[in-house]
DSSP file (Angstrom, degrees, kcal/mol; ACC not computed):
  #  RESIDUE AA STRUCTURE BP1 BP2  ACC     N-H-->O    O-->H-N    N-H-->O    O-->H-N    TCO  KAPPA ALPHA  PHI   PSI    X-CA   Y-CA   Z-CA
    1    1 A M              0   0    0      0, 0.0     2,-0.1     0, 0.0    34,-0.0   0.000 360.0 360.0 360.0 132.6    9.1   15.7    0.4
    2    2 A N     >  -     0   0    0      1,-0.1     4,-2.4    32,-0.0     5,-0.2  -0.321 360.0 -96.6 -88.5 174.0    7.5   15.1    3.8
    3    3 A T  H  > S+     0   0    0      1,-0.2     4,-2.8     2,-0.2     5,-0.2   0.893 122.3  52.5 -55.8 -45.4    5.3   12.3    5.0
    4    4 A E  H  > S+     0   0    0      1,-0.2     4,-1.8     2,-0.2    -1,-0.2   0.905 111.2  46.3 -60.7 -43.6    2.1   14.2    4.3
    5    5 A N  H  > S+     0   0    0      2,-0.2     4,-1.1     1,-0.2    -1,-0.2   0.886 112.8  49.7 -67.9 -39.1    3.0   15.0    0.7
    6    6 A M  H  X S+     0   0    0     -4,-2.4     4,-1.4     1,-0.2     3,-0.5   0.919 110.5  50.1 -65.4 -42.2    4.1   11.4    0.1
    7    7 A L  H  X S+     0   0    0     -4,-2.8     4,-2.8     1,-0.2     5,-0.2   0.860 102.4  62.2 -64.3 -34.3    0.9   10.1    1.5
    8    8 A A  H  X S+     0   0    0     -4,-1.8     4,-2.2     1,-0.2    -1,-0.2   0.856 100.9  53.3 -59.4 -35.0   -1.1   12.5   -0.7
    9    9 A V  H  X S+     0   0    0     -4,-1.1     4,-1.7    -3,-0.5    -1,-0.2   0.928 110.8  45.8 -64.6 -45.1    0.4   10.7   -3.8
   10   10 A A  H  X S+     0   0    0     -4,-1.4     4,-2.2     2,-0.2    -2,-0.2   0.893 111.8  51.5 -65.9 -40.1   -0.8    7.3   -2.5
   11   11 A I  H  X S+     0   0    0     -4,-2.8     4,-2.5     1,-0.2    -1,-0.2   0.901 107.3  53.5 -63.6 -40.5   -4.3    8.8   -1.7
   12   12 A S  H  X S+     0   0    0     -4,-2.2     4,-1.9     1,-0.2    -1,-0.2   0.894 109.2  49.1 -60.3 -39.8   -4.5   10.2   -5.2
   13   13 A E  H  X S+     0   0    0     -4,-1.7     4,-2.4     2,-0.2    -2,-0.2   0.891 108.5  53.0 -66.3 -39.7   -3.8    6.7   -6.5
   14   14 A A  H  X S+     0   0    0     -4,-2.2     4,-2.1     1,-0.2    -2,-0.2   0.915 109.5  48.9 -61.3 -42.9   -6.4    5.2   -4.2
   15   15 A Q  H  X S+     0   0    0     -4,-2.5     4,-2.4     2,-0.2    -1,-0.2   0.883 108.9  53.2 -64.0 -38.6   -9.0    7.7   -5.6
   16   16 A K  H  X S+     0   0    0     -4,-1.9     4,-1.5     1,-0.2    -2,-0.2   0.924 108.1  50.5 -61.9 -44.1   -8.0    6.8   -9.1
   17   17 A G  H  <>S+     0   0    0     -4,-2.4     5,-3.0     1,-0.2     4,-0.3   0.901 109.8  50.2 -60.3 -41.5   -8.5    3.1   -8.4
   18   18 A L  H ><5S+     0   0    0     -4,-2.1     3,-1.6     1,-0.2    -1,-0.2   0.914 107.9  52.8 -63.2 -43.6  -12.0    3.9   -7.0
   19   19 A E  H 3<5S+     0   0    0     -4,-2.4    -1,-0.2     1,-0.3    -2,-0.2   0.794 106.5  54.4 -62.4 -28.5  -12.9    5.9  -10.1
   20   20 A E  T 3<5S-     0   0    0     -4,-1.5    -1,-0.3    -5,-0.2    -2,-0.2   0.474 126.4-101.7 -83.0  -3.0  -11.9    2.9  -12.2
   21   21 A G  T < 5S+     0   0    0     -3,-1.6    -3,-0.2     1,-0.3    -2,-0.1   0.600  85.4 115.8  92.5  13.1  -14.3    0.7  -10.3
   22   22 A G  S   <S-     0   0    0     -5,-3.0    -1,-0.3    -6,-0.2    21,-0.1  -0.343  76.2 -68.2-105.7-173.0  -11.6   -0.9   -8.2
   23   23 A I        -     0   0    0     19,-0.1     2,-2.2    -2,-0.1    19,-0.3  -0.628  49.0-122.0 -78.7 128.9  -10.6   -1.1   -4.5
   24   24 A P        +     0   0    0      0, 0.0     2,-0.4     0, 0.0   -10,-0.2  -0.419  65.4 125.9 -80.0  72.8   -9.4    2.3   -3.2
   25   25 A I        -     0   0    0     -2,-2.2    17,-2.5   -11,-0.2     2,-0.3  -0.998  34.5-177.7-125.8 128.4   -5.9    1.4   -2.0
   26   26 A G  E     -A   41   0A   0     -2,-0.4    50,-2.5    15,-0.2    51,-0.3  -0.858   5.8-179.4-125.9 160.3   -2.9    3.4   -3.3
   27   27 A A  E     -AB  40  75A   0     13,-2.6    13,-2.4    -2,-0.3     2,-0.3  -0.973   7.6-167.3-151.6 162.3    0.8    3.3   -2.9
   28   28 A A  E     -AB  39  74A   0     46,-2.4    46,-3.3    -2,-0.3     2,-0.5  -0.981  15.0-141.1-152.6 145.6    4.0    5.0   -4.0
   29   29 A L  E     -AB  38  73A   0      9,-3.3     8,-3.1    -2,-0.3     9,-1.6  -0.947  25.9-177.4-111.3 128.0    7.7    4.2   -3.8
   30   30 A F  E     -AB  36  72A   0     42,-2.7    42,-2.7    -2,-0.5     6,-0.2  -0.848  27.4-116.1-121.1 155.3   10.1    7.1   -3.0
   31   31 A S    >   -     0   0    0      4,-2.5     3,-2.1    -2,-0.3    40,-0.2  -0.409  42.9-101.5 -75.9 167.1   13.8    7.5   -2.7
   32   32 A D  T 3  S+     0   0    0      1,-0.3    -1,-0.1     2,-0.1    39,-0.1   0.699 125.2  60.0 -66.3 -16.0   15.1    8.5    0.7
   33   33 A G  T 3  S-     0   0    0      2,-0.1    -1,-0.3    37,-0.0    38,-0.1   0.359 124.1-103.9 -89.1   4.2   15.4   12.0   -0.7
   34   34 A G  S <  S+     0   0    0     -3,-2.1     2,-0.5     1,-0.3    -2,-0.1   0.628  70.3 148.1  85.7  13.8   11.7   12.1   -1.4
   35   35 A I        -     0   0    0      1,-0.1    -4,-2.5   -34,-0.0     2,-0.4  -0.717  51.7-120.0 -84.3 127.8   11.9   11.6   -5.2
   36   36 A L  E     +A   30   0A   0     -2,-0.5    -6,-0.2    -6,-0.2     3,-0.1  -0.524  34.8 173.7 -68.7 123.4    8.9    9.7   -6.5
   37   37 A L  E     -     0   0A   0     -8,-3.1     2,-0.3     1,-0.4    -7,-0.2   0.775  64.4 -20.4 -98.1 -36.4   10.1    6.4   -8.2
   38   38 A G  E     -A   29   0A   0     -9,-1.6    -9,-3.3    24,-0.1    -1,-0.4  -0.953  54.5-162.0-170.2 151.5    6.8    4.9   -8.9
   39   39 A K  E     +A   28   0A   0     -2,-0.3     2,-0.3   -11,-0.3   -11,-0.2  -0.943  19.0 150.6-137.7 159.3    3.1    5.0   -7.9
   40   40 A G  E     -A   27   0A   0    -13,-2.4   -13,-2.6    -2,-0.3     2,-0.3  -0.980  25.3-133.9-172.2 178.3    0.2    2.7   -8.3
   41   41 A H  E     -A   26   0A   0     -2,-0.3   -15,-0.2   -15,-0.2     2,-0.2  -0.957  43.7 -74.6-146.2 162.2   -3.1    1.4   -7.0
   42   42 A N        +     0   0    0    -17,-2.5    11,-0.2   -19,-0.3   -17,-0.2  -0.411  47.0 171.0 -60.1 123.3   -4.9   -1.8   -6.4
   43   43 A R     >  +     0   0    0      9,-2.7     4,-2.6    -2,-0.2     6,-0.5  -0.016  34.8 120.4-127.0  28.1   -6.0   -3.1   -9.8
   44   44 A R  H  >>S+     0   0    0      8,-0.5     5,-1.1     2,-0.2     4,-0.8   0.920  84.3  38.2 -58.5 -45.3   -7.2   -6.6   -9.0
   45   45 A V  H  45S+     0   0    0      3,-0.2     3,-0.3     2,-0.2    -1,-0.2   0.948 118.6  47.0 -72.2 -50.0  -10.7   -5.8  -10.3
   46   46 A Q  H  45S+     0   0    0      1,-0.2    -2,-0.2    -4,-0.2    -1,-0.2   0.880 124.7  30.7 -61.8 -40.8   -9.7   -3.7  -13.3
   47   47 A D  H  <5S-     0   0    0     -4,-2.6    -1,-0.2     2,-0.2    -2,-0.2   0.478  99.5-127.1 -97.6  -4.2   -7.1   -6.1  -14.5
   48   48 A D  T  <5 +     0   0    0     -4,-0.8    -3,-0.2    -3,-0.3    -4,-0.2   0.911  68.7 133.7  53.9  43.3   -8.7   -9.4  -13.3
   49   49 A D    > < -     0   0    0     -5,-1.1     3,-1.8    -6,-0.5    -1,-0.2  -0.940  47.7-162.3-129.5 105.6   -5.3  -10.0  -11.6
   50   50 A P  T 3  S+     0   0    0      0, 0.0    -6,-0.1     0, 0.0    -1,-0.1   0.670  90.7  56.3 -64.3 -15.7   -5.3  -11.1   -8.0
   51   51 A A  T 3  S+     0   0    0      1,-0.1     2,-1.7    -7,-0.1     5,-0.1   0.447  76.9 100.5 -94.8   0.0   -1.7  -10.2   -7.6
   52   52 A M    <   +     0   0    0     -3,-1.8    -9,-2.7     4,-0.1    -8,-0.5  -0.477  48.5 159.4 -91.4  70.6   -2.0   -6.5   -8.6
   53   53 A H     >  -     0   0    0     -2,-1.7     4,-2.5   -11,-0.2     5,-0.2  -0.407  55.0-103.5 -81.0 165.2   -2.1   -4.9   -5.2
   54   54 A A  H  > S+     0   0    0      1,-0.2     4,-2.6     2,-0.2   -27,-0.3   0.907 121.4  48.6 -59.1 -45.3   -1.2   -1.2   -4.8
   55   55 A E  H  > S+     0   0    0      1,-0.2     4,-2.6     2,-0.2    -1,-0.2   0.890 111.5  50.7 -64.6 -38.2    2.3   -1.8   -3.5
   56   56 A T  H  > S+     0   0    0      2,-0.2     4,-2.7     1,-0.2    -1,-0.2   0.918 110.9  48.8 -63.5 -43.7    3.0   -4.3   -6.3
   57   57 A D  H  X S+     0   0    0     -4,-2.5     4,-2.5     2,-0.2    -2,-0.2   0.928 113.6  45.8 -62.9 -46.6    1.8   -1.7   -8.9
   58   58 A A  H  X S+     0   0    0     -4,-2.6     4,-1.3     2,-0.2   -29,-0.2   0.915 113.1  51.0 -62.3 -43.2    3.9    1.1   -7.4
   59   59 A F  H  X S+     0   0    0     -4,-2.6     4,-0.6    -5,-0.2     3,-0.4   0.929 112.5  45.4 -61.0 -47.5    6.9   -1.3   -7.1
   60   60 A R  H >< S+     0   0    0     -4,-2.7     3,-1.1     1,-0.2    -1,-0.2   0.901 111.1  52.9 -63.5 -41.1    6.6   -2.4  -10.8
   61   61 A N  H 3< S+     0   0    0     -4,-2.5    -1,-0.2     1,-0.3    -2,-0.2   0.721 100.1  63.5 -69.5 -20.1    6.1    1.2  -12.0
   62   62 A A  H 3< S-     0   0    0     -4,-1.3    -1,-0.3    -3,-0.4    -2,-0.2   0.718  98.6-148.6 -73.7 -20.6    9.3    2.3  -10.2
   63   63 A G    <<  -     0   0    0     -3,-1.1     2,-0.2    -4,-0.6    -1,-0.1  -0.087  42.2 -25.4  74.2 177.7   11.4    0.0  -12.4
   64   64 A R        -     0   0    0     -3,-0.1     2,-0.3    -4,-0.1    -4,-0.0  -0.416  60.4-170.2 -68.2 130.6   14.5   -1.8  -11.4
   65   65 A Q        -     0   0    0     -2,-0.2     3,-0.2     1,-0.1    -2,-0.0  -0.899  23.3-140.2-115.4 149.5   16.5   -0.2   -8.5
   66   66 A T  S    S+     0   0    0     -2,-0.3     2,-0.3     1,-0.3    -1,-0.1   0.707  90.7  18.2 -82.9 -18.5   20.0   -1.3   -7.6
   67   67 A D        -     0   0    0      1,-0.1    -1,-0.3    -3,-0.0     3,-0.2  -0.934  53.4-178.7-154.8 126.7   19.3   -0.9   -3.9
   68   68 A Y    >   +     0   0    0     22,-0.4     3,-2.1    -2,-0.3    25,-1.1   0.485  61.0  97.6-103.6  -5.6   16.0   -0.7   -2.0
   69   69 A R  T 3  S+     0   0    0      1,-0.3    -1,-0.1    23,-0.2    24,-0.1   0.819  90.4  41.0 -58.1 -33.2   17.3   -0.3    1.6
   70   70 A K  T 3  S+     0   0    0     -3,-0.2    -1,-0.3    23,-0.1     2,-0.1   0.322  94.4 107.9 -98.1   8.6   16.9    3.5    1.5
   71   71 A T    <   -     0   0    0     -3,-2.1    23,-1.4    20,-0.2    22,-0.6  -0.466  59.2-141.4 -85.1 161.6   13.5    3.5   -0.4
   72   72 A I  E     -Bc  30  94A   0    -42,-2.7   -42,-2.7    21,-0.2     2,-0.6  -0.982   4.9-156.1-125.8 119.8   10.2    4.4    1.3
   73   73 A M  E     -Bc  29  95A   0     21,-2.8    23,-2.8    -2,-0.5     2,-0.5  -0.865  11.5-166.0 -95.0 123.2    7.0    2.5    0.4
   74   74 A V  E     +Bc  28  96A   0    -46,-3.3   -46,-2.4    -2,-0.6     2,-0.4  -0.943  12.6 172.3-110.9 128.5    3.9    4.7    1.2
   75   75 A T  E     -Bc  27  97A   0     21,-2.9    23,-3.0    -2,-0.5   -48,-0.2  -0.990  37.9-136.8-139.1 144.5    0.6    2.9    1.2
   76   76 A T  S    S+     0   0    0    -50,-2.5    23,-0.5    -2,-0.4     2,-0.3   0.702  92.8  36.1 -73.2 -17.9   -2.9    4.0    2.2
   77   77 A L  S    S-     0   0    0    -51,-0.3    23,-0.2    21,-0.2     3,-0.1  -0.977 101.3 -86.0-136.5 146.8   -3.5    0.7    4.1
   78   78 A S        -     0   0    0     21,-1.6     2,-0.1    25,-0.6     6,-0.1  -0.243  60.1-103.3 -47.8 129.9   -1.4   -1.6    6.2
   79   79 A P        -     0   0    0      0, 0.0    27,-2.0     0, 0.0    28,-0.2  -0.357  31.7-127.5 -67.4 136.1    0.3   -4.0    3.8
   80   80 A C     >  -     0   0    0     25,-0.3     4,-2.6    26,-0.1    26,-0.2  -0.055  36.7 -91.4 -66.1 178.5   -1.1   -7.5    3.6
   81   81 A W  H  > S+     0   0    0      1,-0.2     4,-2.2     2,-0.2     5,-0.1   0.876 127.4  54.6 -63.9 -37.3    1.2  -10.5    4.0
   82   82 A Y  H  > S+     0   0    0      2,-0.2     4,-1.4     1,-0.2    -1,-0.2   0.944 114.0  39.5 -60.7 -49.0    1.8  -10.6    0.2
   83   83 A C  H  > S+     0   0    0      2,-0.2     4,-2.1     1,-0.2    -2,-0.2   0.818 111.8  57.2 -74.2 -30.4    2.9   -7.0    0.1
   84   84 A S  H  X S+     0   0    0     -4,-2.6     4,-2.3     1,-0.2    -1,-0.2   0.889 105.1  53.2 -63.4 -37.9    4.8   -7.3    3.4
   85   85 A G  H  X S+     0   0    0     -4,-2.2     4,-3.3     2,-0.2    -2,-0.2   0.884 105.6  53.1 -63.0 -38.7    6.8  -10.1    1.7
   86   86 A L  H  X S+     0   0    0     -4,-1.4     4,-2.0     2,-0.2     6,-0.3   0.924 108.3  50.5 -61.0 -44.5    7.6   -7.8   -1.2
   87   87 A V  H  X>S+     0   0    0     -4,-2.1     5,-2.0     1,-0.2     4,-0.7   0.928 116.2  41.1 -59.1 -46.5    9.0   -5.2    1.3
   88   88 A R  H ><5S+     0   0    0     -4,-2.3     3,-0.6     3,-0.2    -2,-0.2   0.911 110.5  57.0 -69.2 -43.4   11.1   -7.9    3.0
   89   89 A Q  H 3<5S+     0   0    0     -4,-3.3    -1,-0.2     1,-0.2    -2,-0.2   0.886 118.2  32.4 -56.3 -41.2   12.2   -9.6   -0.2
   90   90 A F  H 3<5S-     0   0    0     -4,-2.0   -22,-0.4    -5,-0.2    -1,-0.2   0.435 108.8-119.4-101.3   0.6   13.7   -6.4   -1.7
   91   91 A G  T <<5 -     0   0    0     -4,-0.7    -3,-0.2    -3,-0.6   -20,-0.2   0.803  37.7-176.3  72.2  30.4   14.8   -4.8    1.6
   92   92 A I      < -     0   0    0     -5,-2.0   -23,-0.2    -6,-0.3    -1,-0.2  -0.455  14.7-151.6 -61.1 128.6   12.7   -1.7    1.5
   93   93 A G        +     0   0    0    -25,-1.1    23,-2.7   -22,-0.6     2,-0.4   0.768  66.3  29.6 -81.8 -28.5   13.8    0.2    4.6
   94   94 A T  E     -cd  72 116A   0    -23,-1.4   -21,-2.8    21,-0.2     2,-0.4  -0.993  55.1-167.0-138.0 140.4   10.7    2.3    5.5
   95   95 A V  E     -cd  73 117A   0     21,-2.9    23,-2.4    -2,-0.4     2,-0.5  -0.991   7.3-160.6-126.4 123.5    6.9    1.8    5.1
   96   96 A I  E     -cd  74 118A   0    -23,-2.8   -21,-2.9    -2,-0.4     2,-0.5  -0.916  13.0-159.6-102.3 124.6    4.6    4.7    5.7
   97   97 A I  E     -cd  75 119A   0     21,-3.5    23,-3.2    -2,-0.5    24,-0.6  -0.911  16.2-157.1-112.8 124.7    1.0    3.5    6.3
   98   98 A G  S    S-     0   0    0    -23,-3.0    24,-3.5    -2,-0.5    23,-0.5   0.926  78.9 -14.2 -63.5 -45.8   -2.0    5.8    5.9
   99   99 A E        -     0   0    0    -23,-0.5   -21,-1.6    22,-0.2    -1,-0.3  -0.986  44.7-175.0-158.1 150.9   -4.2    3.7    8.2
  100  100 A N        +     0   0    0     -2,-0.3   -23,-0.1   -23,-0.2    -1,-0.1   0.138  69.0  86.1-133.9  19.5   -4.1    0.3    9.9
  101  101 A E  S    S+     0   0    0      1,-0.1     3,-0.2     3,-0.0   -24,-0.0   0.848  89.1  49.6 -87.5 -37.9   -7.5    0.1   11.7
  102  102 A T  S    S-     0   0    0      1,-0.3     2,-0.3     0, 0.0    -1,-0.1   0.878 134.2  -2.4 -66.7 -37.5   -9.5   -1.2    8.7
  103  103 A F        -     0   0    0     -4,-0.1   -25,-0.6   -23,-0.0     2,-0.5  -0.969  61.7-158.2-154.6 137.5   -7.0   -3.9    8.2
  104  104 A R        +     0   0    0     -2,-0.3    -4,-0.1    -3,-0.2   -24,-0.1  -0.957  22.3 171.5-122.8 112.6   -3.7   -4.7    9.9
  105  105 A G        -     0   0    0     -2,-0.5     3,-0.4   -25,-0.1   -25,-0.3   0.484  56.8 -38.8 -91.4-129.0   -1.3   -6.8    7.8
  106  106 A G  S  > S+     0   0    0    -27,-2.0     4,-2.4     1,-0.2     5,-0.2   0.051  87.9 119.8 -93.1  25.4    2.3   -7.8    8.4
  107  107 A E  H  > S+     0   0    0    -28,-0.2     4,-2.5     1,-0.2    -1,-0.2   0.858  74.5  51.7 -64.6 -34.9    3.5   -4.5    9.9
  108  108 A D  H  > S+     0   0    0     -3,-0.4     4,-2.6     2,-0.2    -1,-0.2   0.923 110.9  49.4 -64.9 -41.5    4.6   -6.1   13.2
  109  109 A W  H  > S+     0   0    0      2,-0.2     4,-1.0     1,-0.2    -2,-0.2   0.898 110.1  51.1 -61.2 -41.5    6.5   -8.7   11.3
  110  110 A L  H ><>S+     0   0    0     -4,-2.4     5,-2.4     2,-0.2     3,-0.7   0.937 110.1  49.2 -61.4 -46.3    8.2   -6.0    9.2
  111  111 A K  H ><5S+     0   0    0     -4,-2.5     3,-2.0     1,-0.3    -2,-0.2   0.925 107.2  54.9 -57.9 -45.7    9.1   -4.1   12.4
  112  112 A E  H 3<5S+     0   0    0     -4,-2.6    -1,-0.3     1,-0.3    -2,-0.2   0.748 107.8  51.9 -60.6 -22.7   10.6   -7.2   13.9
  113  113 A N  T <<5S-     0   0    0     -4,-1.0    -1,-0.3    -3,-0.7    -2,-0.2   0.070 128.0 -93.1-105.9  23.2   12.8   -7.6   10.8
  114  114 A G  T < 5S+     0   0    0     -3,-2.0     2,-0.4     1,-0.3    -3,-0.2   0.530  76.8 139.9  87.7   7.6   14.2   -4.0   10.9
  115  115 A V      < -     0   0    0     -5,-2.4     2,-0.4    -6,-0.2    -1,-0.3  -0.721  53.2-125.9 -85.5 131.3   11.7   -2.1    8.7
  116  116 A K  E     -d   94   0A   0    -23,-2.7   -21,-2.9    -2,-0.4     2,-0.5  -0.649  27.9-161.4 -76.9 126.6   10.9    1.3   10.0
  117  117 A I  E     -d   95   0A   0     -2,-0.4     2,-0.5   -23,-0.2   -21,-0.2  -0.941  11.7-175.9-115.3 129.1    7.1    1.6   10.2
  118  118 A I  E     -d   96   0A   0    -23,-2.4   -21,-3.5    -2,-0.5     2,-0.6  -0.984   7.8-162.4-124.6 118.8    5.3    5.0   10.4
  119  119 A V  E     -d   97   0A   0     -2,-0.5   -21,-0.2   -23,-0.2   -20,-0.1  -0.905   6.8-174.7-103.9 121.4    1.5    4.9   10.8
  120  120 A V        -     0   0    0    -23,-3.2   -22,-0.2    -2,-0.6   -21,-0.2   0.788  24.5-142.8 -85.0 -30.5   -0.2    8.2    9.9
  121  121 A N        -     0   0    0    -24,-0.6     2,-0.4   -23,-0.5   -22,-0.2   0.944  26.7-165.3  64.7  50.3   -3.7    7.3   11.0
  122  122 A S     >  -     0   0    0    -24,-3.5     4,-1.9     1,-0.2    -1,-0.2  -0.526  23.0-155.7 -76.0 123.9   -5.3    9.3    8.1
  123  123 A A  H  > S+     0   0    0     -2,-0.4     4,-2.6     1,-0.2     5,-0.2   0.861  96.6  55.4 -64.0 -36.2   -9.0   10.0    8.3
  124  124 A E  H  > S+     0   0    0      2,-0.2     4,-2.5     1,-0.2     5,-0.2   0.906 106.2  49.8 -65.6 -42.1   -9.1   10.3    4.5
  125  125 A C  H  > S+     0   0    0      1,-0.2     4,-1.9     2,-0.2     5,-0.2   0.920 113.5  46.5 -62.0 -43.3   -7.6    6.8    4.0
  126  126 A K  H  X S+     0   0    0     -4,-1.9     4,-2.9     2,-0.2     5,-0.3   0.921 112.1  50.7 -63.8 -44.6  -10.2    5.4    6.5
  127  127 A R  H  X S+     0   0    0     -4,-2.6     4,-2.3     1,-0.2     5,-0.3   0.937 110.0  49.2 -60.5 -49.0  -13.0    7.2    4.8
  128  128 A L  H  X S+     0   0    0     -4,-2.5     4,-1.6     1,-0.2    -1,-0.2   0.936 118.0  38.7 -56.8 -50.0  -12.2    6.0    1.3
  129  129 A L  H  X S+     0   0    0     -4,-1.9     4,-2.8    -5,-0.2     5,-0.2   0.909 114.5  51.7 -73.1 -41.8  -11.8    2.4    2.2
  130  130 A N  H  X S+     0   0    0     -4,-2.9     4,-2.2    -5,-0.2    -1,-0.2   0.881 109.4  50.8 -65.2 -37.1  -14.7    2.2    4.7
  131  131 A Q  H  X S+     0   0    0     -4,-2.3     4,-1.6    -5,-0.3    -1,-0.2   0.905 112.1  48.2 -64.2 -40.1  -17.2    3.7    2.2
  132  132 A F  H  X S+     0   0    0     -4,-1.6     4,-2.9    -5,-0.3    -2,-0.2   0.936 110.6  50.2 -64.3 -45.9  -16.0    1.2   -0.4
  133  133 A I  H  < S+     0   0    0     -4,-2.8    -2,-0.2     1,-0.2    -1,-0.2   0.889 108.5  53.2 -61.2 -39.8  -16.4   -1.7    2.0
  134  134 A E  H  < S+     0   0    0     -4,-2.2    -1,-0.2     1,-0.2    -2,-0.2   0.889 117.6  36.7 -62.1 -39.2  -19.9   -0.6    3.0
  135  135 A K  H  < S+     0   0    0     -4,-1.6    -2,-0.2     1,-0.2    -1,-0.2   0.787 132.0  26.1 -83.7 -29.4  -20.9   -0.6   -0.7
  136  136 A H     X  +     0   0    0     -4,-2.9     4,-2.2    -5,-0.2     3,-0.3  -0.429  62.2 152.8-135.5  59.4  -18.9   -3.6   -1.9
  137  137 A P  H  > S+     0   0    0      0, 0.0     4,-2.8     0, 0.0     5,-0.2   0.836  76.5  58.7 -61.2 -31.1  -18.3   -6.0    1.0
  138  138 A D  H  > S+     0   0    0      2,-0.2     4,-1.7     1,-0.2     5,-0.1   0.915 108.3  43.7 -64.9 -43.0  -18.1   -9.0   -1.4
  139  139 A I  H  > S+     0   0    0     -3,-0.3     4,-2.4     2,-0.2    -1,-0.2   0.908 114.4  50.5 -68.8 -41.3  -15.2   -7.4   -3.4
  140  140 A W  H  X S+     0   0    0     -4,-2.2     4,-3.0     1,-0.2     5,-0.3   0.937 110.5  48.7 -61.2 -46.9  -13.4   -6.4   -0.2
  141  141 A N  H  X S+     0   0    0     -4,-2.8     4,-1.4     1,-0.2    -1,-0.2   0.852 111.9  49.8 -64.9 -33.4  -13.8   -9.9    1.3
  142  142 A E  H  < S+     0   0    0     -4,-1.7    -1,-0.2    -5,-0.2    -2,-0.2   0.916 114.2  45.5 -66.8 -42.4  -12.4  -11.4   -1.9
  143  143 A D  H  < S+     0   0    0     -4,-2.4    -2,-0.2     1,-0.2    -3,-0.2   0.918 114.3  45.1 -68.4 -44.6   -9.5   -9.0   -1.9
  144  144 A I  H  < S-     0   0    0     -4,-3.0    -1,-0.2    -5,-0.2    -2,-0.2   0.784  89.4-174.5 -77.1 -25.5   -8.5   -9.3    1.7
  145  145 A G     <  -     0   0    0     -4,-1.4    -1,-0.1    -5,-0.3    -2,-0.1  -0.117  46.5 -29.3  65.5-165.4   -8.8  -13.1    1.8
  146  146 A V  S    S-     0   0    0     -4,-0.1    -1,-0.0     1,-0.1    -4,-0.0  -0.762  74.4-111.6 -88.2 126.1   -8.4  -15.1    4.9
  147  147 A P        -     0   0    0      0, 0.0     2,-0.3     0, 0.0    -1,-0.1  -0.266  30.8-120.0 -57.7 140.4   -6.0  -13.4    7.4
  148  148 A C        -     0   0    0      1,-0.1    -3,-0.0     2,-0.0     0, 0.0  -0.645  15.9-161.9 -81.5 135.6   -2.8  -15.2    8.0
  149  149 A D              0   0    0     -2,-0.3    -1,-0.1     1,-0.2     0, 0.0  -0.138 360.0 360.0-105.0  36.1   -2.0  -16.4   11.5
  150  150 A C              0   0    0      0, 0.0    -1,-0.2     0, 0.0    -2,-0.0   0.477 360.0 360.0 -59.8 360.0    1.6  -16.8   10.6
């Protein structure tokens, strides 16, 4: 499975989250061979759970893996510090980012620590999130929190 196809899975999850009344951020965890291990979307609003980010949902849905170094986390938005920590904690080797203009999380820190970062610059990812932010700035500001100056 190529980058575009993997990102399509994450975008589909983002759309699902939006349809549920949540923030349209989606993610998926793949093996290095392109096999889907788990997918998910931001469910903070739906579950009333501040820790249920898209990457967390995808990671949990993938179940236990014995080695994460060759896995690929695909996310529609640059991972926040919380999700960047998840990537580092479990040694996920590659992160594919749909877009990083709306928000730029810990991707430089991930790069500095040996994680391969691929930014796709997807117009669809930007459109989904920017439309949501325009309609629901209060929910977006709650979700994104105060940027870390770590």
